N, C-alpha and C positions, 0 to 999 in steps of 0.2 A: 504494500500500500504506500503510495507516494502522493505528496503535494507537489505539483509542478507550478512554479511561478515563472511566467514567461513575459519578458519585456520586449514587446514587438517593435518598440521604437528604436532600440539600439542593439538588437540581436543578442541578448543575454538571457540565460535561464538558470534557475536553481531548482533542483529536484530533491525533496526532503523525504527520506524513507521513514515510515512509522512502523517499527518492528511489531510483528504479531504478538510477541511476548510482552509487550508494553502494557502495564496495568494502569488503568485510568478510571476516573469517575464518569460513568456513562449516564446519559440522560434517559428518562423514561420515554417509551415509544408506544403509540397505540397499535392495537392489532390491525393488520391489513390483509388483503387477499394473499393467502399462502404463508402468512407469518403470524405467530401468536402474540407478538408484542412483548414488552418487558417493562418492569419497574426500574426506576433509577437505582443504580447499583455500581459497585466497583467490579471491574472485569477486564479481560483482554480487549484491546481496542477493536479488534476485528470481529468480536462476538456480536456487535450491534447488527451486522449484516445477517447473522444467523436468526436473530429473533425479530428483526424489523425490516429487513430488506434494504434496498438502496437508500430510501429516504431516511431511515434510522441511522445508517452508517454515515451519510452526509451530515446529519445533525450532530452526531457524536464527534466527528472530526472537527467541525466548526466550534463546538462547545469546548472541547479539550484544548485546542490550539489557539482559539481566538482568531483564526484566519478565515476571512470570507472566501467561500468557494463560488466561482462563477459557473463551473461546469463539472460534470462527473462522467468518467469513462471506465468501463469494466470490460476486460478482454478475457475470453476463455482460452483453454489450451490449444484448441484447433486454430483460433485466430492468431495466437502467438507463433505457432509453427508456420502458418501460411505467410505471415509477415516476414519472417526470417528467410523463407524459401523464395519469396518474391524479390528479395534484393540479392539473391545468389549466395546466401550464407553469410556468416560473420567470422572474420579472422580473429583468433584468440591465441594467446600464449598460455599454454597449460604447463605449469611448473613441474608437475610430477604426475605419474599415471593415476587414473581415477577408475575405481571399480565400485559403483554404488548400486546394488540390486534394487533398493527402494526407489531410486530415481530412474531405474532402467538405463544406466549410463556406464559405458566403458570407453575410456579415452586413453590414448598414448600421451606421453609427455612431448612437449614441443609446440612450435608454431603450426597452426592448422586452421582450416575453415570448417566451422560447425554448421550443419544443416539444421532445419527446423526441429527435427526430432532430438538431435543431440543438444541443441541450444536449450530446449525445454528441460531436458534432464539436467543440464549444467546449472540453470538458474534455480531449479527445485532441489538439487542435491544439497544435503546438509550433513549427514553423519559420516560420510566418507571423505570429507575435505575439511581442512582447518580444524578448529576445536569442537566442531559439532554444534555450535550455538547458532541462533538465528542471526546474531550480529555478524558472525563470520560469513554466513551465507549472503547477507546483505552486501558485504564488501565485494564479494564475487559478482553479485548482481549489478552493482554499480559499475564495475569494470566492464561487464558485458554490455550494459546500456551505452557506455561511452564508445565501445568498439562498434556497436550496431549503428550509433549515430554517425560515426566516421564512414561506415559503409554506405549509409543512405546519402550523405552529403557528397560522396565521391561517385555515386552511381547515376544512371540515367533517370532515376525516380524524380530528382529535383530539377530536371532540365526545363520543364514547362508546367504551367497550370494543368494541362491535359494529362501529362504523365502522373502528376501528383494525385489528381482526382481518380485516375484509373487505379493507382496503387491503393488509395483509401477505399475505393469501391470494392476491391478484392477481399477486404477483411471486414466489411460492414456487417456481414451475416454473423460474425463471431464477437461483436462488441455490443455493449449496452451503454447508452448515453442519455443525458437529459434531452428534452425536446429541442432545445436551442442549439445544442452542439451537433449541427448537421455536417454532412460531408463537405459542403461549401465552406462552412465556418472553419472546419479542420484544415481545409486546403488553404484558406486565407492565412491561418497561423503558420502553416508550413512554408508558404511562399515568403512570408516575412522573415523566416529564419534561414533562408537559403544562403545568405552571405555571413552566417554566424562564425565568429572565431571560436574554435573548439575549446580554447582555454578559458572561455567565458561561459561555458556550460558546466555548472558545478553540481556534483552529487554529494550530498551530506546525509548523515543519519542524525535524527533528533538527539541532542545531547541527553545522555542517560546514565544511570547508575544502578547498582544492584538493589533489588527489592528487599527491604529489611526483614520481611517475614517469609520469603520464598526465594531460594537461590536459583530457581528455574525461571524467574520472572524479573523484569526490570521496570524502573520508573523514570520519568523525565527528571533531569537534573535542573539546578537553578539557572543554568545557562540557556535553557530552552525558550523562555519567554522573549529574550532578546532576539533570537533567531526569528520567531514568529512575528514579532513587532517589525523587524526589518522587511519581512516578506509583505506584510500588510501595507508598509510605507512605500513599497515598490523599489526598495534599494537593490542595487546591482551587486550581488555578493560575488560575482565573477570578476569584479574590478572593471574600471573604465578604460583600461589600456594605458592611461597616463600615470596611474599610481599616485599615492600621496607623497607629499614632500618628505624626503629622507634626510637624516642627519649626515654629516660628512663621512663618518665611518661606514655607514651603509652604502653611500654613493660609491665608495672605493671598491665595494665587493661585487658589483654587478657585472664585471668583466668575465667572470668564470661561467662557463656553460656546463650543463650536466654531462655532455659528451667528453668533457675534459677531466672528469672526476672518476677515479677508480676506487672501489670500496669493497672491503670484505665485511660480511654480515655475521654476527654472533648472537645467539638467542640465549638470554639469561632470564627468561620469563617463566619457564616451566610449561609453556604452551607448545605442544608437539607440532612441528611443521611450520612454525611461524617464520623462521628464517627464509624458507622457500617462498612463502607468501610475500614477504618484504622484497625478496629478490624480483619477483614477477612485477611488482608495482614500480620498483626503481628502474628496471629495464624499460618499462613503458615510458617512464619519464626521461629516458635517455642516458641514465647513469651506466657506467661500466662495472658490473659486478664480477669480481675475480674469485669469489669463494664464499661458502656458507658453512656454518657449523656451530659449535658451542664455544663459549669464551675460555681462554686459557691464561694468557698473561695478565689480562685485565678483566675483572669481574665486578663491575659497578652495580650498585643497587638501582640507580636511576639511568635512564636511557642516555647514552653518551656517544658522541662522535669524536674519536681520537684522531689526531693528525700530527704530522711531523713538522719541523721548523719550516716556515714559509708557506704552509698550506692552510693558513687560517681562513682565507676566502673560500676555498673549496669546502672546508668543514662547515662553514657558516651556511653555504648554499644548500648542503645536504641537510643540516639541522633545521633550516627554515622550511624544508619540505615536510617536516614531521610536526605533529601536533605539539609535542613537548620533547625537547632534546637539548642537552647542554654540550658544549665543545670543550676539549681539553688537549693540550699538547702532550705527546708521549714520546719517550725515547725509543729508537729502533724502528720508527715508521718513516719510510721514504716514499713519497708520491702517492702511495695507496692509503686511503683512510680506513678506519675500522669502526663500524657501527655496532654497538652492543645494545640490544634492546633489553631494558630493565623492567622492574616490577611496575613501573609507572607507565608502561607502553600504552599509548592511546591511538596509534595509527598515524595516518597521513592527513595533512590539512594545512600545510604551511604555504610559503610564498614562492617557492622555487618555480612553480608552474605559472606564475603571474596571477594566481588567485588571491583575492583579498579576503582573508578570514579573520580580520582584526576585530570583528564583532564579538568574538568570544574565543578564549583559549581552549575551550572544550570541544570545538567542532573538529571532527575528522572529515575525510572526504577525498574524492578524486575528481579531476576534470576530464573532459573528453578529448584531451590532446592526442595528437597522432601517436599511435603505437609504433615503436621501432621494430624493424624486421628481425633484429637479433633476439634470440630466445634461448 
């Protein structure tokens, strides 16, 4: 479930994932055809659909977030597969082999193009990738959506209003929308986004923390209201391309590009497979990853980017791509950085991709920037 905030005037968009495991205060909903309704209660955010249908779910999201929703769109599995197949598949970098019987998904590691069936399995897969959590699955879904957007913008789909309308018409049988979100309206939105800069399409997960009474559920953190307020105000969370004024030290650091930075990744979080997940994202961002593993010489509690003398700018560039990371000079390092993910690891969401996430330090997320061919 996502809230999509689209700025059609300047070609920017923010998509906010609302995890299914998110516990919220749900509003009461009247019974309607096919649904029994429900009393106001605390529950998982997606349960409103089960008891009250689209209208109840719409009301719940607006009440929980305070964000006014103009439209609603729901796509079924067939529509998702058809959409992927209509653009010729989606190229993805799969960091390690996947075998997930529950999602009917078997993939080799490496750069490959996923068809509709495999794409559906990939975005649904949960227990055979990452740490098995809904948040880990959302990270992969965000990477997939960014990759799919790149495919759409580089294909013939966006070449003219006619091809856009044909593409949308191919999936209308598999989507449910409000009455005002017609194919023509969707086409108008798509046309306005044809020239979008991919680093201005931002994917974030609502800031969250562990539920105090249930380790299998999460709640929104104190940082969430600021994100929702920014969306209601129409703020461009992807940045305006010019950036805010920087101090002198920051201005001196912008000469380093991700392709100039080599990094080894060490996992000190206790989360199995995290180093490989970090590698996949960093490769997408253009960094050169020379190895992954467990920490040896340096075992910090907090996420740290270690660098040798003279590599401060490279270390800062890498650290700025993370939600929270400190930098530190270390003996024995030459040219290659060492990223050690610590117990405070919160993912990606910094400024190396040009994304402006200064609204809160708690936001993670990825942009839809071009995926490098190296995998």
